[in-house]
C-alpha positions, -999 to +999 in steps of 0.1 A: +000+000+000+012+035-008+020+063+016+006+098+015+041+111+010+048+089-020+014+098-036+004+131-020-030+135-037-043+102-024-057+118+009-072+147-010-089+123-036-103+100-009-115+130+011-132+145-020-149+111-027-162+110+008-177+145+006-190+138-029-207+105-019-224+122+011-242+144-015-251+117-040-286+110-026-292+143-009-311+160-037-340+151-060-334+124-086-324+138-119-319+120-153-294+145-166-264+128-181-233+128-158-203+147-171-168+152-158-177+184-141-201+164-119-173+141-107-143+145-085-111+155-103-090+127-118-054+121-106-030+144-125-013+128-155-013+124-192-046+106-195-079+125-199-113+109-198-118+107-235-115+078-259-087+096-279-067+101-248-071+066-236-057+054-269-023+065-257-024+034-235+004+009-240+000-027-229+025-035-201+049-063-207+040-080-174+005-087-187+016-096-222+041-121-208+019-135-180-007-154-201-023-172-170-040-156-141-060-172-112-091-155-098-108-158-065-145-151-074-156-156-039-178-140-012-210-144+009-229-159-021-209-191-016-225-198+017-257-215+005-236-237-018-261-230-047-238-214-072-239-180-089-264-151-085-279-164-052-284-129-038-307-121-067-324-155-073-335-160-037-360-132-043-374-148-074-405-169-064-406-189-096-422-220-081-451-207-061-485-223-068-511-198-080-538-220-064-524-230-030-495-206-025-473-236-017-438-239-031-432-268-055-415-277-087-378-279-095-354-267-069-347-230-070-327-206-049-360-192-036-373-225-024-339-234-010-337-201+009-372-205+022-365-239+036-332-231+052-333-195+061-369-183+061-391-161+040-372-132+022-397-107+036-379-112+069-347-133+062-330-121+031-295-117+018-285-095+047-289-126+069-266-147+047-237-122+050-230-129+087-228-166+079-197-161+057-168-167+081-140-178+058-126-198+087-105-221+065-091-194+042-053-193+041-043-168+014-006-175+018-009-212+013-033-208-016-010-182-033+020-205-030-001-232-046-013-210-074+022-198-082+034-234-084+005-241-107+018-215-132-004-184-124+015-153-133-010-129-118-038-131-093-072-113-091-094-110-061-131-102-061-136-067-050-174-066-050-200-087-068-235-077-079-245-083-042-230-049-033-209-064-005-173-051-005-144-074+002-122-044+011-119-022+041-143+005+029-148+038+046-177+046+023-199+015+027-207-004+059-215-037+041-179-049+039-158-079+049-140-060+077-171-049+095-192-080+087-188-117+078-152-128+082-141-094+097-110-095+074-097-072+047-100-099+020-086-078-008-058-065+014-048-100+025-049-114-010-028-085-022-002-091+006+001-128-003+003-120-041+031-095-036+049-118-013+051-143-041+060-117-068+026-118-086+009-088-100-024-082-082-058-073-096-094-067-084-127-073-101-157-050-096-192-060-105-208-031-088-220-012-120-246-039-127-257-043-091-282-015-091-307-032-114-295-067-107-307-064-071-342-051-079-360-084-072-352-077-035-378-049-038-405-072-049-429-096-031-444-130-036-469-129-065-492-156-050-499-174-018-501-165+019-472-140+016-486-124-015-477-087-017-457-088+016-426-068+007-392-085+007-366-071+030-351-051+002-379-026+007-368-019+043-352+016+043-328+003+070-310-018+044-313+005+014-275+009+014-272-029+007-301-034-017-300+000-034-331+020-039-359+009-063-351+016-099-374+036-122-397+015-143-378+021-175-344+014-159-340-023-166-307-027-185-275-043-173-262-009-163-284+016-146-294+049-162-298+066-129-271+093-127-269+093-089-262+056-090-235+062-116-218+088-095-219+065-065-203+038-085-175+062-095-168+071-059-169+035-046-145+022-072-122+052-068-119+042-032-109+007-042-082+018-066-068+046-045-065+023-015-049-007-031-034+005-064-041-028-081-021-038-112-054-048-128-090-036-125-118-056-141-153-043-147-181-069-154-196-048-182-187-026-211-171+008-199-196+016-171-218+046-178-198+062-207-181+094-194-184+082-158-164+051-166-138+070-188-133+093-158-125+063-136-102+047-162-082+079-167-080+084-129-068+048-125-041+050-152-028+083-139-028+072-103-010+039-113+017+057-131+023+081-102+024+052-077+050+034-099+073+063-104+060+072-138+058+036-151+023+027-162+017-009-152-021-008-150-044-031-169-081-023-172-105-050-183-140-045-196-163-062-221-162-042-253-137-039-281-106-021-268-093-002-299-061+001-278-077+018-248-076-012-224-077-050-224-109-064-238-124-092-217-145-121-230-165-139-204-164-176-210-155-168-246-125-171-270-116-152-301-117-170-334-083-157-345-053-136-336-062-102-322-040-072-329-046-061-293-039-083-262-072-095-247-084-118-219-108-147-214-124-149-180-139-182-170-141-206-141-132-242-136-168-247-125-197-224-114-188-188-105-196-195-068-194-228-049-222-252-058-227-287-043-221-314-069-209-291-097-188-305-125-153-290-130-131-285-160-102-310-160-066-299-160-064-311-196-093-289-206-078-259-189-044-265-205-060-269-240-079-236-235-047-219-224-029-229-256-058-219-278-061-184-261-024-177-260-020-185-297-045-157-304-027-130-283-049-136-253-046-143-216-066-168-195-080-156-162-096-186-144-116-188-112-105-215-088-137-223-070-134-220-032-157-235-006-176-210+016-150-217+043-123-206+019-103-238+012-103-260-019-121-293-023-099-323-030-111-325-066-103-288-072-069-293-056-063-322-079-071-300-109-048-272-098-020-297-092-026-311-127-023-276-142+010-273-123+024-304-138+015-293-173+028-257-170+061-270-155+067-289-187+051-267-213+054-232-198+083-222-221+059-223-250+033-203-232+048-176-210+065-145-226+055-157-261+038-139-289+014-150-317+029-166-348+018-159-383-013-180-378-030-192-346-032-228-357-048-255-377-083-270-372-088-297-398-121-310-385-144-292-361-152-314-331-188-302-330-210-281-352-200-245-354-224-226-331-247-199-344-233-166-330-255-147-306-253-111-319-260-098-283-231-118-269-206-114-297-176-136-289-186-142-253-200-174-239-187-196-268-163-217-248-170-254-251-189-251-284-160-269-300-142-296-281-105-291-284-087-323-293-054-336-306-064-328-342-064-291-332-030-275-336-019-242-320+012-221-325+031-197-303+064-178-310+093-168-288+096-130-285+129-131-304+112-151-332+138-178-331+117-206-316+083-218-326+061-238-303+035-262-316+007-276-294-016-305-301-046-298-279-050-334-268-028-365-266-022-376-302-032-411-311-013-411-344+015-392-362+012-354-359+008-337-393+014-299-394+007-285-428+018-249-420+054-262-414+057-279-448+085-265-470+060-252-496+035-237-472+047-202-477+048-197-439+085-204-433+115-183-441+140-211-431+140-248-430+135-267-397+167-276-378+152-296-349+119-307-333+117-317-297+089-329-274+086-306-244+092-328-213+103-357-235+134-377-234+153-394-262+153-387-300+121-376-317+115-388-352+102-362-377+104-352-413+098-319-431+081-326-464+069-302-490+033-303-478+037-308-440+059-314-411+053-350-399+062-359-363+062-396-356+040-404-326+063-410-296+060-442-277+048-422-247+040-387-237+051-368-205+015-364-193-010-389-206-043-374-218-030-338-217-021-314-246+013-320-260+039-293-269+068-293-293+098-269-297+108-262-333+140-244-342+153-233-376+185-234-395+205-202-396 
């Protein structure tokens, strides 16, 4: 954490945010667009809150070299062990009989909550928060494990759509220091990451929380509790559940300018307190000018904190045009992007869910090869129990990733895309019809990655090419792009080696392809296989 002497405007900025936030809800609601004059001043520096100014951004080498990050997408919503969006779905009475008012049908978070915790008119999400104790959470031990597994950066949840802050906030009482585990979760994660030499990031999902939490303001549509308001209507808890949105304010991001200004103040506090190397927003740039104000403030503050060296990475879910790092949720680009980008995904559900199915270490490794070949990074959530530790099957997956990266990491870390991303001779499943609303997001798993899928990466000096088969080959490996007449090579191949292999590897460069004879055995059965290719001078 920085000192006031090193970054003298920090205290002034936090003070202005506190004064600003105290006025956010003081006046009458207005729908006038928020402009920079309505927001606290940004940190001094070369970035201004305009798209043209943000295009000065240069991607830091640490992020371009890192390729693999681990994420703790964790908080009070893990407590019921029902997976993602529990704080919202517990207020959606989707299985209430119109005739009897009884609760029947498929399991839902509403029926689960009713059975275990009580009716949401009295016992809502506010009553789940104190149950999150994080009593088995050991950030030091987990960070050591994650570094061993090959993670080159680490991201902590800052706040999810539940509007509960995992940092020591002076602006918001619903935070992990004052409630739940009574620990500065963000601060402790950051301390562990820095101790292990890993860049540290935080994710904020607050921008979408204002409308996401609106079901808490509803009531049962039928039955004996019909029209009895849920606890989100209680003014005592309005700072958790937000105020009720206008009838036409139903999008992912709120149109309410007072909410937008509150978001800016809250996330300013987060970045000014912890100075993360990465900040992730679960949306496009939040609220247009309000979001650009925050990004410029973050970039300038980061450069000042690091002696003039800009190390900051900002993630959001829209094309970057060089302004930041575009993030694709559970999605992968089709080809090489001119701008570095990131996939965010999870090995399972976003929050802990009993009986969930996890991605295998082989699946994660194949995804990593695919993403890196296209100039991307993989940020993957390692699902924690409500108590904060890892289940044995999750631990086994992480250890499997560690084995794979220890052998194949030289072809992943600090590499750059080659001339083409790879070869896909036969799609493993029908090509999905794109959803125009989602773009490239949520397309993971539409095509099963297999040994027939080849991916390329290149060393930064361009002298070494790496080739990955995204599964364990069952026959000779044929790579057409490496044939002498392919038009892709400036030099003939000098050597081909199996990463992690021992002994001689049999191969032949023909006019139409490089053919690598299938070795008798592979270092990690069932896992993607990497080869190092060097060229004659």
